[in-house]
N, C-alpha and C positions, 0 to 999 in steps of 0.2 A: 188119617188126619192127626191122630195123637202123636205120630212120629214127627210131624211137622212142628207141632207145639213143643215137643221136648227138645228139638234141635235149636229152637230159637228162644229157649228159656233164659231169663236174665239173671244177673248176679243177685239182684234183690230177691227174686223168687227162690233161688237155690239157698240163699242165706237163711230163709225161713223154714226150710224142710226139716222135719223130724227125721229120725234114723230110717224109718220105714220108707218114707217118701224119697229120701236120698238114695237108698238102695234101689228102689224101683226106677228112679231117674237114671242111675248109673247102668242098670241092666238094659234099659231102653237105648242108652248111648253105646251099647255093645262093648262094654268094658271087659267082658269075658272073665268075670270073677268065678272062682270055684266056691264051693260051700264053706270051706274054712275061711276064706277071705271075707265072705259075706258075714260070717259069724264074728270076725274080728271087729267089723264096724258096729255090730250089736254090742259085743263085750266092752268095747272102748267107748260106747255112747257117742259115736261120731254122728253129729247132725250136720245140717247144711252150713251153719256158721263155722263149726270147727273144721269141716271138710275144706273150706276155702282157705284155711290157715295151714293145711298140711303141706309138707315138702317131701322131696325124694328121700331124704335121710329118715324121716319119721315113717314113711311107707315101707322103707327097707327094714326098719326096726320091727314093724308089724308083720314082716315076712310076706309082703305082697309080692307076687312074682313079677319079673321084669316086664312082661307084656302088658298086664293090667296097670302096673306102676307107671310106665311111660304114658299110657293113655290117660291115666288119672292126672299126672303132672301137666300134660298138655291141656286137659280140660280145666284144671284149676288155674293155670296161667291165662287161658283165654277168658275165663270168667272174671278174674282179677283185673286183666287189662281192660275189659269192658267197663268195669267200675271206674278204673282210673281215667279212662277216656271221658266217661260221663261226668266225673268230678271236675276234670279240666274245663270242659265246656260250661258246666255250672258255675265254676269260679270266674270264668271270663264274662259270663252273662251278668255277674253281680259286681263287676268292677265299677268303682265310682264314676269314671269318665263315661261309661256306657249309659249310666242312669242320667248324668247331667247333660251330656252333649250329643247323645246318640252314638251308635256304634261306628267306629272307623271301618273303612273298606276292608282292611286287613283282618279285622276280627270277624266280619261277615264272611270273608273268604275262608277263614279257619273253621268257622262253624259249618259252612257248606261242605268243606272237605271232610269233616268228621261225619256228616250225615250221608255223604255220597260214597265214601271210600271204605272198603273193608280193610284196605292197606292203611295203617296208621302212620306210615313213614313220612308222608308229605306234611300232614298237620303237625306232627311231632317236630319235624325239622323247622317249620315256621315258628313253633313255640320256643324252641331253643334260641332262635335268632331274636325273637321278640322279648324273651325273658327279661333282659336288662331294661327294656323300654316300658313294656306293658305292666309288668308286675311290680314296678316301683310304686305304682299308685294303688296296688291291691291292699286292702285292709283286712287283716285276719280277725 
């Protein structure tokens, strides 16, 4: 059961991890760290928030081997994409025209696409097409 929980963990949850919780999570994700690499996370004080900001260059500087490094970058990218997708949907839901006149069919379809598809290509393509029309009314 715990492996199911760890595979579906969200960006928000990972961001709040302390170093120990992060290392436990990464071990459960089968990152295949060695003891030296685990110690680097301790020595550098890498918690969930800082983990989500890591990139390949930084992991290479920390001398993380290529196998775990590739897995870490993939995980970081997936978590950051999850946040980006959630932010996009949240921004769309708070557009003034959605509050004033109800959601247009295209916005409902976009939201449905985000909810139903693991593949973000379709909703992202729609967003690029709609960017000029929809986001003109977006207030930051």
